[in-house]
The first five atom37 places (N, CA, C, CB, O) and aatype in JSON, in Angstrom:
{
  "aatype": [20, 20, 20, 20, 20, 20, 20, 20, 20, 20, 20, 20, 20, 20, 20, 20, 20, 20, 20, 20, 20, 20, 20, 20, 20, 20, 20, 20, 20, 20, 20, 20, 20, 20, 20, 20, 20, 20, 20, 20, 20, 20, 20, 20, 20, 20, 20, 20, 20, 20, 20, 20, 20, 20, 20, 20, 20, 20, 20, 20, 20, 20, 20, 20, 20, 20, 20, 20, 20, 20, 20, 20, 20, 20, 20, 20, 20, 20, 20, 20, 20, 20, 20, 20, 20, 20, 20, 20, 20, 20, 20, 20, 20, 20, 20, 20, 20, 20, 20, 20, 20, 20, 20, 20, 20, 20, 20, 20, 20, 20, 20, 20, 20],
  "atom_mask": [
    [1, 1, 1, 1, 1],
    [1, 1, 1, 1, 1],
    [1, 1, 1, 1, 1],
    [1, 1, 1, 1, 1],
    [1, 1, 1, 1, 1],
    [1, 1, 1, 1, 1],
    [1, 1, 1, 1, 1],
    [1, 1, 1, 1, 1],
    [1, 1, 1, 1, 1],
    [1, 1, 1, 1, 1],
    [1, 1, 1, 1, 1],
    [1, 1, 1, 1, 1],
    [1, 1, 1, 1, 1],
    [1, 1, 1, 1, 1],
    [1, 1, 1, 1, 1],
    [1, 1, 1, 1, 1],
    [1, 1, 1, 1, 1],
    [1, 1, 1, 1, 1],
    [1, 1, 1, 1, 1],
    [1, 1, 1, 1, 1],
    [1, 1, 1, 1, 1],
    [1, 1, 1, 1, 1],
    [1, 1, 1, 1, 1],
    [1, 1, 1, 1, 1],
    [1, 1, 1, 1, 1],
    [1, 1, 1, 1, 1],
    [1, 1, 1, 1, 1],
    [1, 1, 1, 1, 1],
    [1, 1, 1, 1, 1],
    [1, 1, 1, 1, 1],
    [1, 1, 1, 1, 1],
    [1, 1, 1, 1, 1],
    [1, 1, 1, 1, 1],
    [1, 1, 1, 1, 1],
    [1, 1, 1, 1, 1],
    [1, 1, 1, 1, 1],
    [1, 1, 1, 1, 1],
    [1, 1, 1, 1, 1],
    [1, 1, 1, 1, 1],
    [1, 1, 1, 1, 1],
    [1, 1, 1, 1, 1],
    [1, 1, 1, 1, 1],
    [1, 1, 1, 1, 1],
    [1, 1, 1, 1, 1],
    [1, 1, 1, 1, 1],
    [1, 1, 1, 1, 1],
    [1, 1, 1, 1, 1],
    [1, 1, 1, 1, 1],
    [1, 1, 1, 1, 1],
    [1, 1, 1, 1, 1],
    [1, 1, 1, 1, 1],
    [1, 1, 1, 1, 1],
    [1, 1, 1, 1, 1],
    [1, 1, 1, 1, 1],
    [1, 1, 1, 1, 1],
    [1, 1, 1, 1, 1],
    [1, 1, 1, 1, 1],
    [1, 1, 1, 1, 1],
    [1, 1, 1, 1, 1],
    [1, 1, 1, 1, 1],
    [1, 1, 1, 1, 1],
    [1, 1, 1, 1, 1],
    [1, 1, 1, 1, 1],
    [1, 1, 1, 1, 1],
    [1, 1, 1, 1, 1],
    [1, 1, 1, 1, 1],
    [1, 1, 1, 1, 1],
    [1, 1, 1, 1, 1],
    [1, 1, 1, 1, 1],
    [1, 1, 1, 1, 1],
    [1, 1, 1, 1, 1],
    [1, 1, 1, 1, 1],
    [1, 1, 1, 1, 1],
    [1, 1, 1, 1, 1],
    [1, 1, 1, 1, 1],
    [1, 1, 1, 1, 1],
    [1, 1, 1, 1, 1],
    [1, 1, 1, 1, 1],
    [1, 1, 1, 1, 1],
    [1, 1, 1, 1, 1],
    [1, 1, 1, 1, 1],
    [1, 1, 1, 1, 1],
    [1, 1, 1, 1, 1],
    [1, 1, 1, 1, 1],
    [1, 1, 1, 1, 1],
    [1, 1, 1, 1, 1],
    [1, 1, 1, 1, 1],
    [1, 1, 1, 1, 1],
    [1, 1, 1, 1, 1],
    [1, 1, 1, 1, 1],
    [1, 1, 1, 1, 1],
    [1, 1, 1, 1, 1],
    [1, 1, 1, 1, 1],
    [1, 1, 1, 1, 1],
    [1, 1, 1, 1, 1],
    [1, 1, 1, 1, 1],
    [1, 1, 1, 1, 1],
    [1, 1, 1, 1, 1],
    [1, 1, 1, 1, 1],
    [1, 1, 1, 1, 1],
    [1, 1, 1, 1, 1],
    [1, 1, 1, 1, 1],
    [1, 1, 1, 1, 1],
    [1, 1, 1, 1, 1],
    [1, 1, 1, 1, 1],
    [1, 1, 1, 1, 1],
    [1, 1, 1, 1, 1],
    [1, 1, 1, 1, 1],
    [1, 1, 1, 1, 1],
    [1, 1, 1, 1, 1],
    [1, 1, 1, 1, 1],
    [1, 1, 1, 1, 1],
    [1, 1, 1, 1, 1]
  ],
  "atom_positions": [
    [[-8.63, 3.29, -14.06], [-6.82, 4.45, -13.78], [-7.01, 4.91, -13.02], [-6.12, 5.69, -14.64], [-8.1, 5.16, -12.51]],
    [[-5.35, 5.34, -12.51], [-5.31, 5.84, -10.83], [-5.5, 7.28, -11.34], [-3.62, 5.52, -9.69], [-5.2, 7.63, -12.48]],
    [[-6.03, 8.11, -10.36], [-6.48, 9.02, -10.57], [-6.22, 9.92, -9.01], [-7.82, 8.67, -11.15], [-6.01, 9.3, -7.97]],
    [[-6.25, 11.22, -9.07], [-5.51, 12.39, -7.67], [-5.56, 11.33, -6.38], [-6.79, 14.23, -7.14], [-6.18, 10.27, -6.43]],
    [[-4.97, 11.69, -5.47], [-5.12, 11.44, -4.25], [-5.15, 9.75, -3.87], [-6.33, 12.2, -3.91], [-5.25, 9.33, -2.71]],
    [[-5.04, 8.73, -5.32], [-4.55, 7.59, -5.51], [-3.22, 7.08, -4.52], [-4.29, 7.64, -6.9], [-2.69, 8.12, -4.1]],
    [[-2.75, 6.32, -4.19], [-1.41, 5.83, -3.78], [-1.0, 4.58, -4.92], [-1.49, 5.23, -2.07], [-1.7, 3.74, -5.5]],
    [[0.28, 4.83, -4.95], [0.75, 3.91, -6.36], [2.61, 3.34, -5.75], [0.81, 5.4, -8.34], [3.67, 3.77, -5.31]],
    [[1.87, 2.1, -6.17], [3.4, 1.31, -5.65], [4.22, 1.4, -7.5], [3.01, -1.09, -4.79], [3.87, 0.98, -8.61]],
    [[5.22, 2.06, -7.06], [6.52, 2.27, -8.34], [7.43, 1.17, -8.52], [7.61, 3.52, -8.01], [8.4, 0.98, -7.79]],
    [[7.04, 0.28, -9.73], [8.01, -1.09, -9.84], [9.03, -0.08, -10.42], [7.48, -2.67, -10.97], [8.67, 1.05, -10.75]],
    [[10.68, -0.62, -10.59], [11.38, -0.1, -11.03], [12.28, -1.79, -11.21], [11.78, 1.27, -10.23], [12.74, -2.56, -10.37]],
    [[12.22, -1.82, -12.5], [13.07, -2.88, -13.45], [12.1, -4.33, -12.07], [15.71, -2.56, -13.42], [12.59, -5.04, -11.2]],
    [[10.81, -4.16, -12.52], [9.69, -5.26, -11.93], [10.43, -5.42, -10.86], [9.29, -6.75, -12.75], [11.15, -6.42, -10.94]],
    [[10.56, -4.67, -9.67], [11.02, -5.01, -8.09], [10.03, -3.83, -7.7], [12.96, -4.82, -7.52], [10.43, -2.81, -8.27]],
    [[8.95, -3.61, -6.99], [8.8, -3.28, -6.36], [9.92, -1.63, -5.7], [8.57, -4.45, -6.0], [11.1, -1.69, -5.34]],
    [[9.18, -0.57, -5.74], [10.82, 0.31, -5.42], [9.92, 1.61, -3.87], [11.68, 1.75, -7.78], [10.46, 1.73, -2.77]],
    [[8.49, 2.42, -4.26], [8.38, 2.85, -3.55], [6.94, 3.14, -3.6], [9.23, 3.53, -3.46], [6.23, 2.88, -4.58]],
    [[6.5, 3.74, -2.4], [5.06, 4.13, -2.72], [4.89, 6.0, -3.02], [4.04, 3.56, -1.21], [5.76, 6.84, -2.78]],
    [[3.7, 6.22, -3.53], [3.81, 7.55, -3.84], [1.99, 8.04, -4.39], [5.2, 7.69, -5.16], [1.38, 7.46, -5.29]],
    [[1.69, 8.67, -3.96], [0.36, 9.99, -3.8], [0.09, 10.46, -5.28], [0.94, 11.65, -2.74], [1.11, 11.06, -5.63]],
    [[-0.45, 10.46, -5.89], [-0.73, 10.72, -7.1], [-1.4, 12.91, -6.55], [-2.17, 9.12, -7.84], [-2.44, 13.16, -5.93]],
    [[-0.87, 13.48, -6.83], [-1.04, 15.0, -6.11], [-2.01, 15.28, -7.63], [0.85, 16.27, -5.72], [-3.17, 14.88, -7.57]],
    [[-1.66, 15.78, -8.61], [-2.55, 16.01, -9.4], [-1.9, 15.53, -11.09], [-2.95, 17.59, -9.1], [-0.82, 15.02, -11.42]],
    [[-2.91, 15.89, -11.77], [-3.08, 15.1, -13.23], [-3.27, 16.19, -14.17], [-4.43, 14.01, -13.36], [-4.43, 16.48, -14.46]],
    [[-2.29, 16.85, -14.73], [-2.68, 17.83, -15.62], [-2.37, 17.54, -17.04], [-2.1, 19.04, -15.26], [-1.32, 16.9, -17.12]],
    [[-3.07, 17.84, -18.47], [-2.73, 17.61, -19.63], [-1.78, 17.92, -19.82], [-3.27, 17.92, -20.37], [-1.19, 18.66, -19.04]],
    [[-1.13, 17.38, -21.19], [0.27, 18.01, -21.63], [-0.32, 18.86, -22.73], [1.57, 16.87, -22.19], [-1.4, 19.44, -22.75]],
    [[0.79, 18.79, -23.76], [0.42, 19.61, -25.41], [0.02, 18.55, -26.04], [1.75, 20.41, -26.42], [-1.05, 18.63, -26.65]],
    [[0.75, 17.32, -26.05], [0.69, 16.27, -26.8], [-0.64, 15.6, -26.47], [1.87, 15.45, -26.62], [-0.89, 15.42, -25.28]],
    [[-1.46, 15.22, -27.36], [-3.22, 14.14, -26.75], [-2.11, 12.87, -26.01], [-4.8, 13.06, -28.81], [-0.91, 12.58, -26.01]],
    [[-3.25, 12.43, -25.51], [-2.92, 11.6, -24.26], [-1.44, 11.48, -23.86], [-3.42, 10.18, -24.45], [-0.7, 10.5, -24.03]],
    [[-1.1, 12.82, -23.22], [-0.06, 12.74, -22.03], [-0.21, 13.33, -21.4], [1.05, 12.87, -22.05], [-0.67, 14.39, -21.82]],
    [[0.04, 13.23, -19.7], [-0.59, 14.24, -18.82], [0.8, 14.38, -17.82], [-2.22, 13.64, -17.98], [1.69, 13.59, -17.52]],
    [[0.56, 15.6, -17.52], [2.1, 15.66, -16.05], [1.53, 15.47, -15.04], [3.1, 17.19, -15.61], [0.54, 16.09, -14.65]],
    [[2.28, 14.3, -14.32], [1.49, 13.74, -13.23], [2.7, 13.52, -12.32], [0.54, 12.34, -13.61], [3.71, 12.81, -12.4]],
    [[1.99, 14.86, -10.94], [2.88, 15.32, -9.92], [2.67, 14.45, -8.88], [2.7, 16.72, -9.51], [1.5, 14.36, -8.51]],
    [[3.75, 13.58, -8.14], [3.89, 12.69, -7.53], [4.56, 13.44, -6.0], [4.67, 11.67, -8.4], [5.42, 14.28, -5.79]],
    [[3.68, 12.66, -5.18], [4.27, 12.83, -3.89], [5.08, 11.59, -3.07], [3.15, 13.26, -3.09], [4.58, 10.76, -2.32]],
    [[6.19, 11.72, -3.38], [6.43, 10.01, -2.88], [6.98, 9.64, -1.46], [7.58, 9.29, -3.86], [8.02, 10.11, -1.0]],
    [[6.3, 8.9, -0.95], [6.31, 8.74, 0.23], [7.04, 8.17, 1.39], [5.62, 8.46, 0.21], [6.83, 7.16, 2.06]],
    [[8.02, 9.14, 1.46], [9.29, 8.03, 1.66], [10.23, 9.53, 2.26], [10.07, 6.92, -0.28], [10.2, 10.65, 1.75]],
    [[11.04, 9.06, 3.5], [11.99, 10.02, 4.15], [12.88, 10.24, 3.75], [12.36, 9.89, 5.11], [13.63, 9.27, 3.89]],
    [[13.62, 11.56, 2.94], [12.47, 13.07, 3.24], [11.59, 13.06, 2.65], [12.8, 14.49, 2.94], [11.74, 12.13, 1.86]],
    [[10.44, 13.63, 2.45], [9.52, 13.48, 1.0], [9.69, 14.39, -0.09], [8.05, 13.63, 1.23], [10.13, 15.54, -0.1]],
    [[9.4, 13.91, -0.67], [9.93, 14.52, -2.06], [9.21, 14.59, -3.33], [11.01, 13.85, -2.43], [9.0, 13.46, -3.76]],
    [[8.63, 15.75, -4.28], [7.64, 15.69, -5.01], [8.47, 15.7, -6.43], [6.57, 16.82, -4.69], [9.55, 16.22, -6.74]],
    [[7.51, 14.89, -7.19], [8.52, 14.52, -9.11], [7.16, 14.55, -9.71], [9.67, 12.43, -9.59], [6.08, 14.04, -9.41]],
    [[7.59, 15.3, -10.64], [6.33, 15.36, -11.99], [6.96, 14.71, -13.27], [5.84, 17.18, -12.52], [7.92, 15.13, -13.92]],
    [[6.14, 13.52, -13.51], [6.66, 12.88, -14.92], [5.52, 12.87, -16.01], [7.17, 11.26, -14.71], [4.36, 13.06, -15.65]],
    [[5.73, 12.73, -16.88], [4.83, 13.33, -18.16], [4.73, 11.4, -18.42], [5.9, 14.78, -19.79], [5.49, 10.49, -18.76]],
    [[3.46, 11.55, -18.06], [2.7, 10.22, -18.81], [1.96, 9.83, -19.62], [2.21, 9.7, -18.4], [0.82, 10.29, -19.55]],
    [[2.26, 8.82, -20.72], [0.73, 8.48, -21.58], [-0.37, 8.34, -20.14], [0.82, 6.53, -22.75], [-0.04, 8.31, -18.95]],
    [[-1.76, 8.25, -20.72], [-2.53, 7.57, -19.92], [-2.25, 6.05, -19.93], [-3.83, 7.87, -20.27], [-2.66, 5.55, -18.88]],
    [[-1.89, 5.48, -20.47], [-1.9, 3.94, -20.46], [-0.75, 3.92, -19.37], [-1.55, 3.05, -22.08], [-1.38, 3.35, -18.48]],
    [[0.07, 4.07, -19.0], [1.57, 4.44, -18.28], [0.08, 4.69, -17.17], [3.09, 6.09, -19.0], [-0.27, 3.76, -16.45]],
    [[-0.43, 5.58, -17.17], [-1.29, 5.91, -15.38], [-2.15, 4.73, -15.18], [-2.58, 7.54, -15.23], [-2.44, 4.39, -14.03]],
    [[-2.65, 4.0, -16.35], [-3.52, 2.53, -15.57], [-2.63, 1.56, -15.59], [-4.96, 1.82, -16.36], [-3.27, 0.51, -15.66]],
    [[-1.51, 1.34, -15.57], [-0.39, 0.3, -15.05], [0.4, -0.1, -16.09], [-0.92, -0.99, -14.41], [1.46, -0.69, -15.91]],
    [[-0.04, 0.18, -17.16], [1.34, -0.21, -18.72], [2.58, 0.02, -17.91], [1.43, 1.22, -20.49], [2.83, 0.23, -16.73]],
    [[3.38, -0.14, -19.24], [5.0, -0.51, -18.55], [5.5, 0.47, -19.28], [5.88, -2.14, -18.78], [5.11, 0.39, -20.45]],
    [[6.23, 1.39, -19.06], [7.16, 2.32, -20.04], [8.55, 2.32, -19.41], [6.6, 3.99, -20.18], [8.66, 1.53, -18.47]],
    [[9.8, 3.12, -19.78], [10.73, 3.41, -19.67], [10.97, 4.68, -18.92], [11.09, 3.28, -20.66], [9.97, 5.35, -18.64]],
    [[12.02, 5.05, -18.59], [12.59, 6.11, -17.69], [13.91, 5.77, -18.35], [12.43, 5.98, -15.88], [14.24, 4.59, -18.24]],
    [[14.67, 6.51, -18.96], [16.35, 6.45, -18.78], [16.65, 5.39, -19.1], [17.02, 6.64, -17.48], [17.68, 5.03, -18.55]],
    [[15.88, 4.1, -20.31], [16.4, 2.98, -20.16], [16.22, 1.89, -19.36], [17.22, 3.18, -20.06], [16.71, 0.78, -19.55]],
    [[15.12, 2.42, -17.97], [14.86, 1.38, -17.62], [13.55, 0.96, -17.06], [15.67, 1.21, -16.99], [12.93, 1.98, -16.75]],
    [[12.92, 0.01, -16.82], [11.43, -0.42, -16.87], [10.76, -0.04, -16.23], [11.1, -1.43, -16.74], [11.02, -0.52, -15.12]],
    [[9.72, 0.78, -16.16], [8.91, 0.97, -14.98], [7.8, 0.38, -15.32], [8.68, 2.33, -14.53], [7.55, -0.4, -16.24]],
    [[6.85, 1.04, -14.07], [5.67, 0.35, -13.84], [5.04, 1.33, -12.55], [5.99, -1.36, -13.48], [5.7, 1.49, -11.52]],
    [[3.71, 1.93, -12.76], [2.48, 2.35, -11.6], [1.43, 1.04, -11.4], [1.43, 3.86, -12.25], [0.85, 0.33, -12.23]],
    [[1.44, 1.05, -9.73], [0.1, -0.41, -9.86], [-0.78, 0.51, -8.91], [0.56, -2.55, -8.97], [-0.19, 0.89, -7.9]],
    [[-1.68, 0.8, -9.0], [-2.36, 1.22, -8.2], [-2.65, 0.42, -6.86], [-3.28, 1.5, -8.85], [-2.51, -0.8, -6.77]],
    [[-3.05, 1.21, -5.89], [-3.16, 0.45, -4.24], [-4.79, 0.43, -3.89], [-2.22, 1.57, -2.77], [-5.52, 1.41, -3.97]],
    [[-5.21, -0.95, -3.47], [-6.04, -0.88, -3.13], [-6.3, -0.93, -1.55], [-6.44, -1.52, -3.82], [-6.16, -2.03, -1.02]],
    [[-6.51, -0.32, -1.1], [-7.13, -1.28, 0.65], [-7.28, -2.53, 1.1], [-8.42, -1.15, 1.04], [-8.37, -3.07, 0.97]],
    [[-6.15, -3.22, 1.73], [-7.37, -4.49, 2.19], [-8.63, -4.04, 2.47], [-7.05, -5.31, 3.57], [-9.11, -2.91, 2.45]],
    [[-9.18, -5.3, 2.77], [-10.32, -5.59, 3.66], [-10.19, -5.82, 4.82], [-10.95, -6.47, 3.36], [-9.55, -6.85, 5.08]],
    [[-10.85, -4.79, 6.28], [-10.7, -5.79, 7.45], [-11.31, -7.01, 7.71], [-10.98, -5.25, 8.43], [-12.26, -7.44, 7.06]],
    [[-10.76, -7.61, 8.69], [-11.19, -8.76, 9.2], [-12.33, -9.04, 9.11], [-10.96, -8.92, 10.22], [-13.02, -8.09, 9.49]],
    [[-13.04, -10.09, 8.72], [-14.24, -10.14, 8.66], [-14.78, -10.63, 10.16], [-14.57, -10.98, 7.48], [-14.08, -10.38, 11.14]],
    [[-16.07, -11.32, 10.32], [-16.34, -11.63, 11.98], [-15.83, -13.16, 11.64], [-18.3, -11.41, 12.78], [-15.29, -13.67, 12.62]],
    [[-15.9, -14.04, 10.4], [-15.44, -15.22, 10.72], [-14.05, -15.36, 11.01], [-15.76, -15.99, 9.83], [-13.7, -16.31, 11.71]],
    [[-13.02, -14.33, 10.45], [-11.47, -14.64, 11.23], [-11.7, -14.18, 12.59], [-10.0, -13.74, 10.56], [-10.93, -14.4, 13.52]],
    [[-12.68, -13.61, 12.65], [-12.66, -13.51, 14.47], [-13.04, -14.95, 15.45], [-14.04, -12.25, 14.98], [-12.56, -15.43, 16.48]],
    [[-14.01, -15.27, 14.65], [-14.48, -16.71, 15.16], [-13.6, -17.56, 15.0], [-15.6, -17.28, 14.56], [-13.16, -18.09, 16.02]],
    [[-13.12, -17.93, 13.81], [-11.67, -18.5, 13.96], [-10.77, -18.37, 15.33], [-10.87, -17.82, 12.9], [-10.5, -19.39, 15.95]],
    [[-10.32, -17.07, 15.78], [-9.25, -16.72, 16.63], [-10.17, -17.11, 18.03], [-8.62, -14.98, 16.42], [-9.66, -17.12, 19.15]],
    [[-11.02, -17.3, 17.89], [-11.99, -17.77, 18.95], [-11.76, -19.43, 19.64], [-13.49, -17.68, 18.19], [-11.53, -19.93, 20.74]],
    [[-11.99, -19.84, 18.29], [-12.06, -21.25, 18.23], [-11.16, -21.3, 18.86], [-12.07, -22.03, 17.11], [-11.27, -21.39, 20.08]],
    [[-9.81, -21.23, 18.15], [-8.31, -21.59, 18.67], [-8.17, -21.53, 20.13], [-7.21, -20.59, 18.1], [-7.94, -22.45, 20.91]],
    [[-8.37, -20.15, 20.38], [-8.09, -19.89, 21.62], [-8.99, -20.93, 22.88], [-8.39, -18.34, 21.67], [-8.28, -21.32, 23.81]],
    [[-10.23, -21.28, 22.9], [-11.11, -21.73, 23.26], [-9.9, -23.71, 23.36], [-12.67, -21.22, 22.07], [-9.76, -24.44, 24.34]],
    [[-9.33, -23.89, 21.95], [-9.33, -24.93, 21.5], [-7.91, -25.51, 22.37], [-9.43, -24.85, 19.9], [-7.7, -26.57, 22.96]],
    [[-7.01, -24.19, 22.13], [-5.74, -23.68, 22.9], [-6.14, -24.02, 24.82], [-5.53, -21.59, 22.44], [-5.25, -24.77, 25.22]],
    [[-6.77, -23.82, 25.54], [-7.42, -23.92, 26.58], [-7.42, -25.23, 27.05], [-8.57, -23.45, 26.43], [-6.66, -25.51, 27.97]],
    [[-8.25, -26.2, 26.49], [-8.99, -27.38, 26.35], [-7.79, -28.13, 26.67], [-9.78, -27.69, 24.94], [-7.72, -28.75, 27.74]],
    [[-6.53, -28.12, 25.55], [-5.99, -28.81, 25.37], [-4.81, -28.58, 26.52], [-5.89, -28.84, 24.1], [-4.29, -29.64, 26.89]],
    [[-4.42, -27.69, 26.98], [-3.84, -26.92, 28.26], [-4.16, -27.37, 29.71], [-4.33, -25.51, 28.21], [-3.37, -27.51, 30.65]],
    [[-5.13, -27.52, 29.68], [-6.21, -27.67, 31.3], [-6.4, -26.64, 31.32], [-5.73, -28.14, 32.88], [-6.43, -26.06, 30.24]],
    [[-6.62, -25.9, 32.5], [-7.16, -24.84, 32.87], [-5.99, -23.29, 32.37], [-7.46, -25.18, 34.55], [-4.78, -23.41, 32.18]],
    [[-6.54, -22.37, 32.3], [-5.98, -21.4, 31.68], [-5.55, -20.19, 33.21], [-7.18, -20.84, 30.35], [-6.51, -20.03, 33.97]],
    [[-4.72, -19.72, 33.45], [-4.2, -18.91, 34.48], [-4.37, -17.3, 33.65], [-2.44, -19.48, 34.94], [-4.04, -17.11, 32.48]],
    [[-4.93, -16.31, 34.5], [-5.35, -15.17, 33.66], [-4.14, -14.17, 34.76], [-7.48, -14.75, 33.64], [-4.39, -13.97, 35.95]],
    [[-2.78, -13.62, 34.01], [-2.13, -13.25, 34.72], [-2.37, -11.24, 34.43], [-0.75, -14.14, 34.47], [-2.58, -10.74, 33.32]],
    [[-2.27, -10.61, 35.5], [-2.74, -8.99, 35.15], [-1.47, -8.51, 35.48], [-4.09, -8.18, 36.1], [-0.78, -8.8, 36.45]],
    [[-1.15, -7.45, 34.23], [0.03, -6.91, 33.95], [0.05, -5.71, 34.88], [0.2, -6.63, 32.47], [1.16, -5.31, 35.24]],
    [[-0.93, -5.14, 35.27], [-1.02, -3.98, 36.54], [0.18, -4.22, 37.6], [-2.61, -4.13, 37.5], [1.08, -3.43, 37.86]],
    [[-0.04, -5.63, 38.19], [0.43, -6.03, 39.01], [1.74, -6.21, 39.43], [0.01, -6.67, 39.01], [2.36, -5.99, 40.47]],
    [[2.15, -6.91, 37.72], [3.43, -6.9, 37.57], [4.49, -5.5, 37.56], [3.46, -7.56, 36.46], [5.71, -5.6, 37.66]],
    [[3.84, -4.39, 37.43], [4.29, -3.21, 36.96], [5.11, -2.97, 38.59], [2.91, -2.02, 36.31], [4.93, -3.4, 39.73]],
    [[6.1, -2.01, 37.93], [6.8, -1.57, 39.26], [6.43, -0.57, 39.85], [8.03, -1.34, 39.18], [5.94, 0.19, 39.02]],
    [[6.38, 0.05, 41.27], [5.88, 0.71, 42.18], [6.68, 1.56, 42.54], [5.49, 0.09, 43.05], [6.38, 2.34, 43.45]]
  ]
}
């Protein structure tokens, strides 16, 4: 379940629409319903409060003004592993071997004086 400070992707009619950060989740008078305060991550910044059932916060589809909506919690992707770095190094060495010799060009020498 998404919680406060999580980033969510808002889907509108099965298309990604916008990112938002959940600022606050407060219980509603009705059981299993919540007031979800969202900071829309767009320009200009906008704050909205939606009244959602707990399942909707977990990613279930719902309708708003007869339009299909869904919240998807965003997980930060992992950083590249050392294997990825190793593959790039091997690729660079392979390119140098195929092209013969490599020449290093200093960009500071190219700068206008």
